[in-house]
N, C-alpha and C positions, 0 to 999 in steps of 0.2 A: 504494500500500500504506500503510495507516494505521500511524502510529507513536504508541505510548502513552508519555507522558512523565510521570513523577512528580516533583513539585516540593515539596521539603521545606523549609518556611520561606517564608512569604508576607509579605515586606516590600518595601522599595524595589527591591532587586536581584532577588529572586525574582519579584516581580510584573512588573518590567520584562522579565525574561527570558521569562516566560510570555506577555506581550503580543507580544514579538518572535517567539516560536515559533508563535504563533497566526496569524501572517501566512501560514503554510503550512496550507491547509485539511486536509491529511492528518495533521496533528499533533493529538493529543488530550491535553489537559493535566489531570492529576489533582493537586489541591493538598492538601498536608498542613500543618497547624499545630496547636500545642497550644491555641491560642486560637480558639475558634469564631467570635468576632466578626471576626477577620481573614479567615476563610474566607467569612463572609457578605458582607463588603465586596468580596472578590475575585469572588465569584459575581455580586453586584449590578452590578459594574462590567464584567462580561464578561471578566475577566482569566483565569479558569480555566473549564473545562467542568464540573468536578465537584470537590467537596472533602470532606475527612473529617478527624476527629481521631484516627483509628485508622491507625497507620503500616502495618500489614500490608495493610489494605484498599487503601491508596494505592499500594503498590509491587508488589502481587501480579502484575499483568499488564504491568508497565512494561518497555519496551524500553530506556529510558534514565531514569536517576534523577539529579536535580540536588539537591545539598545546599546550600541558600542560607541558612545560619545563621551566627552569629558563629563565629570560628575555634575557640574552645575547645569549642563544642558539636558541631563536626564529628566529633571523636573519639568522642563519645558516640553520635552517630547511626550512625557506621560500626560500632561495637560492636553496636548494635541490629539493623542490617541483616544482620550476619553470622549472626544467630540466626533470621531470618525466611525464609519461602518466597519465593524470587526466580526469575524467569524465566531459563532457561539462556541465556547469551550477553548478559545485560544489561550495560550500561555505566553505571557510577556516576561522577559528577564532582561537583566542589564549586566554590565561588566565593571561597574564602578568599584573603587577600592574602599569606599565607606558604604555601610549598609543600613543602619538603623533608621536614619532619617529618610532615605529613599524608600525603604519597605513600608514605613508608616505612612508616608505621603501617598505612595502608589495604591496602597490598600484602601485608602479613603477615596481615591479618585477614579479607579477603574470601574466600569459599569458591571452590572450583574452578568454572570456568564463568562467573565474574563478573570483569569488568575494571574497574579503577579508573584514571581519568585525571584528574589534578589540573587545575584551571582557575582563572583569575584574570581576570575582566573588569575592565579598568582604567578604570572610569568610576564616577561617583557624582553626588551632588547635595547641595545645602545642605538639602534636605528629606528626611524619612524616612517610613517607613510605606507600606503598600500603596496608600494613596490618592495617593501621589506617583509611582506607577509610570508609565513612559512607554515606548512601543515604539521610541523614538528614543534612549534613554539610551546605548546602546552604539554608535550609528552613528558610524563612522570612528574609534572608539576601538580600542586594542589589546586583544585577548582572547587571553591566553596559556594554552596547554595544556602541561602538564608530565607526559608519560607516563614511566613507569619504563623501565629498560632492557629489561624483559621484556614490555612492552606490544606487542601486534601492530600492525603498520602499518595493517591493515584496520580495527581498532577506532578508531585515531586518525583515519583517513580518514572513517569513518562519523560520528564526533562532529563533525569539522570541517564536513562537509556539512550536518549538522543545524543548526549554529550560523551558517550563511550567512544565515539569516533575521534575525539581529541586525544585519546590515550592518556588523559589526565587522571589523577586520583580524586574522585568526587567525594567531598565531605559536606555533610549537612550540619549547620550550626544555627543557633539563635542569632539574630542580627546584632543585638547588643553585645553578646559574647564575642562575635567576630570583631566588632569595632574596638573592644577592649584589648584583644590579643594583637590585632594588626596595628593598633595605635602604639603598643609597646615595642613591637619588633620591626616596624616599618615607618610609621608616621613620625614618631618622636625621634628616632635616629636621624631623620632628614633635618629636623630642627637642630639637633646637636651638631651635625656636620656643617650646616650653614653658619651656626653661631661660631664654631671654631674657625672656619675659614674667614669670616668677617673680622673676628678678633685678631687673627694673624695679619689680615690685610691692614688693620689699623696700626698694629705694631710696625708694619713694613713702611709706613709713611716716615718713620724716624730712623729706620734701619733696614735697608734693602736686602740685607742678608736673610731676613725672614723669607722673602720670596725665592732667593737663590737656593737656599737649603731645603725649601719645602718640596722635596721630591720623595721618591721611594715610598716609605711607609705612610708619610703624611698624605700623599695623593691617594693612596689606597683607602685609608680610613675615612677620607672626606670625599670620595668620588661621587657619592650621591648628592653632594651639594651642587653638582652640575645639572641636576634635574630641572624640568620645566617649571619656572617660577609661578606661572599662572595656574597650572594644574595643582601645584602644592598649596597655593593660596586656597583654592576651593576645597581640597582634601582636609586641610586643617580646620577651616570654618565648619565643614560638615561633621567633623569628629571632635568638636571643641570640648564637649563635656568630658570625654574620656581623656583627652590630652591634658586638660587642666588638672585632672586628678594625677595623671602620670607625672606632670611637672612638679606637683607638690611632693610626690614620693621621691623624685629625682633630687630636688633641693635638699630634702632631709638626708638622703643618702650621701650627697656631696658634702654637706656640713659635717656628717659623721666621719667621713674619711679624712677631711681636711683638719678636723679636730685631732685625729691620730697623728697627722703630720706635724701639727703645732706642738703636740706633746712629745714628739720624737718617739712614739711607740713602735719600735721596730718590729716586734713580734706580730702585732695586730695588723700592721701595714702589709707584712708578708702574707698573713692569713687572707687579707682582702684580695690580693692578687692571686693567691692560690685557689681560692673559691671561684674566682672568675675564670681562671684557666681550666679548672675541672669541668665547669658547666659548658664553657665554650668548646673544649675539646670533645665533648660528647655530642655536639651538634653534627648531624650527618653532613659530610663535606660535599658529596656529589649530588645531593638532592636539591631540587629547585624549591626556593622558599619565597618569603615576602619581598626580599631584596634580590635584584638580579645578580647572578653569579659572575665571578671573574673567570675569564678564559685566558689566563696568562701563563706563559712559560718564561723562565729566567735561565739564561745560559752564559757560561764563561766563554769569551772569545779573546784571542790575542790581539794586541793593538798593532795590527798590520794593515796596510792598504788593501782594500778589496774584500776584507773578511765579511762585512755586512752584506755586500753584494753577492758573495758566494752563498750565504744563507738564504737570501730572498730568491736567488736563482734556483736553488734546490727545491724550495717550497713551491715556487711557480711552475717548475717542471712537472710536478705532480698535481697541479691545479689546486693547491692548498692556499686559501686566502688568509691574509692577516689584515686586521683592521687598524692596527697601530704598531709602531716600533719606537722604542725609546732607549737611549743610552743612559744608564743610571749613574749619576755623579755622587748622590747621597744615598748610601745603601747600608747603613750601619745595622739595620735589623733584617737584612735579607741577603741571600746568596745570589751571585750572578751579576753580570755587567750589562747585559742586554735583555730588555723585556719585549716579548712578542705577544700581542693580543690577538686572539682568534675570535671569530664571530659566534662559535658555538662549541660544545663539548666534543662533537664528532671531529671537527676540523682540528681542534687542539690535539686530540689523541693521534690523528694521522700525522700531524706535524711533529709530535713528540717521538713517535715511532721512527720516522724518517731521520730526524736529527740524531737520535741515539744510534742508528745504524752507521752514521758517519762519525761516531765517537765524540759527539759534543757532550759536555757536562751540563745536564739540565736539572732544573729544580722547579717544583710547584710550591706556591704559597699555601700553607695549611691554615 
């Protein structure tokens, strides 16, 4: 039996979701976007079966509707859908990284006979746009569904079954629980990273060595500060309740550890770092989580002309793509002189195998 799926918003997440769903030949994907060039790209690349800039046309016959837009736009789309002609029994879901506000709002707005189930595929990429879409983006990543208390189990089961095409790990959570957890492991870390970068930036006004030496580990722990500012503005506002509580806990914890520093309490400072190391080392390294993973290799190379060219030529000969290459001048907390960044785990593993064959000393950051 054919399933018609309307996809609202054709970018990285929407395009990747469409490609995953197309793995089932019984799924027909109708794309909607306000930008006709996005639709043209998606059609040319075989991401969707049909596309339109008219929302009613896109959703009229849909059995399932996915809203793949930025968080703030989801509310506007829900409002518009509530005024359109929709198929009885249609399921609407979204891909936003905050859930409680969206689920509460949609549950009040959608008409009778329509079910809204919040969704959050916990995967992303350093690239954006429909051209970066991949049917493997969600593979082995957590895909969280957040139904309301009134949502029927049949609807949740139907959506879960449909999303099996993504090869993601489907998890069902309460919307508020989702926001508390993701607030702590994703949203608040973005605040911390941006705060730290801005602080060092202010210090750099008086001493430019802050910028010169801020490489290696500093870039790694603050990489998420390069995220889209407008998107994170909307995420923080939509999860403000939980983030304010996390901030209170953070301030208390910071005061506690700095009190130990002030006292010179060597034993408890060491315990503080030991506890953090034990928990952090227990986090699965290769699984996709709330923050996008790093696909970096570090390698030692001699300081000879042509060495970097030799490495890139080797990788290029096997059609292994790298997205970034950096010579590390500050590397006190890591091994290797050259950092190669790959676009995904598969490319990294192919690159590692090839370079090890040619006897390069390689390291991964744990």
